[in-house]
C-alpha positions as CSV (number, residue, x, y, z in Angstrom):
1,N,92.3,99.3,99.7
2,G,95.4,100.9,97.8
3,V,97.1,100.9,94.6
4,D,100.2,98.8,93.2
5,L,102.2,101.3,91.0
6,S,104.6,100.0,88.4
7,V,108.0,101.7,89.3
8,A,111.3,100.3,88.6
9,E,113.4,99.2,91.8
10,G,115.4,101.4,93.6
11,R,113.5,104.5,92.9
12,P,113.5,107.1,95.5
13,V,109.7,107.0,97.3
14,A,108.5,110.6,98.7
15,A,106.0,111.4,101.1
16,V,102.9,113.1,99.8
17,H,102.6,115.5,102.4
18,D,104.1,116.5,105.7
19,G,103.3,114.3,108.3
20,V,105.2,112.0,111.2
21,V,106.3,108.4,110.7
22,T,104.0,105.8,112.6
23,F,105.8,103.1,111.5
24,A,108.6,101.7,109.5
25,A,109.2,98.2,109.4
26,A,108.7,95.1,107.6
27,L,105.1,94.2,107.4
28,T,103.6,90.8,106.1
29,G,102.6,90.6,102.6
30,F,104.0,94.3,101.9
31,G,107.8,94.0,102.6
32,N,109.0,97.1,103.9
33,V,106.6,99.8,105.0
34,V,106.5,102.9,105.9
35,I,103.2,104.7,107.2
36,V,102.9,108.5,107.7
37,D,100.5,110.0,109.8
38,H,99.6,113.7,108.3
39,G,97.2,114.6,111.0
40,E,93.2,115.0,110.7
41,R,93.0,111.6,110.6
42,A,94.5,111.3,107.5
43,Q,97.5,108.5,106.6
44,S,99.4,107.1,103.9
45,L,100.9,103.6,103.8
46,Y,104.3,103.0,101.4
47,G,104.7,99.7,100.8
48,H,107.0,97.2,99.1
49,L,110.3,99.5,99.7
50,S,113.6,97.5,99.1
51,T,115.1,100.5,101.8
52,L,113.9,102.6,104.7
53,D,115.4,106.2,105.0
54,V,113.2,107.1,107.9
55,N,112.2,105.7,111.3
56,K,109.5,105.9,113.6
57,G,108.9,109.1,115.3
58,D,110.9,111.1,112.1
59,R,109.1,114.4,111.3
60,V,108.9,114.5,107.2
61,T,108.0,117.4,104.9
62,A,105.9,116.8,101.1
63,G,108.6,115.4,99.1
64,A,111.0,113.9,101.7
65,Q,112.4,110.9,100.6
66,L,111.1,107.9,102.5
67,G,113.0,104.8,101.4
68,S,113.4,103.1,97.9
69,S,110.8,100.9,95.6
70,G,111.4,97.3,95.5
71,R,109.5,94.2,94.6
72,N,105.9,93.0,95.2
73,L,105.1,89.3,96.4
74,A,105.3,88.4,92.6
75,G,108.5,89.5,92.2
76,N,107.4,92.6,89.9
77,P,109.1,96.1,90.4
78,S,106.2,98.0,92.4
79,L,105.3,100.5,94.9
80,Y,102.2,99.9,96.8
81,F,100.3,103.0,97.9
82,E,97.2,103.4,100.5
83,L,95.5,106.2,101.9
84,R,93.1,106.5,104.6
85,I,91.0,109.3,106.1
86,D,89.3,108.0,109.5
87,G,90.5,104.8,109.6
88,Q,89.0,104.2,106.2
89,P,90.7,103.8,102.9
90,V,90.0,106.4,100.1
91,D,90.9,106.4,96.4
92,P,94.8,107.3,96.8
93,L,94.7,108.8,92.9
94,Q,93.1,112.0,94.6
95,W,96.3,112.5,96.5
96,L,98.8,111.7,93.3
97,R,97.1,113.8,90.6
98,P,98.9,117.5,90.3
99,Q,97.5,120.1,92.0
100,Q,95.8,122.9,89.7
């Protein structure tokens, strides 16, 4: 449903868009997770975080630090990123590409 990105451990993880944090805690299989609701039925999920810098209910802006990257279940430095629209997973790379 998402992508596992190879990211050095301890790197800052930023919100891709403004929104409200709806979840910031450990989640089985994903380690520490932050979910941001961007409105218009769009949500982004950031997993395998080593630290959490936000709490449920926090308002964040695009680029705001949510936490730091950590390691996946295999022990590799990683960041899991998932994007959902209307509850359905969509290609998250669309939101990670630079806008022209």
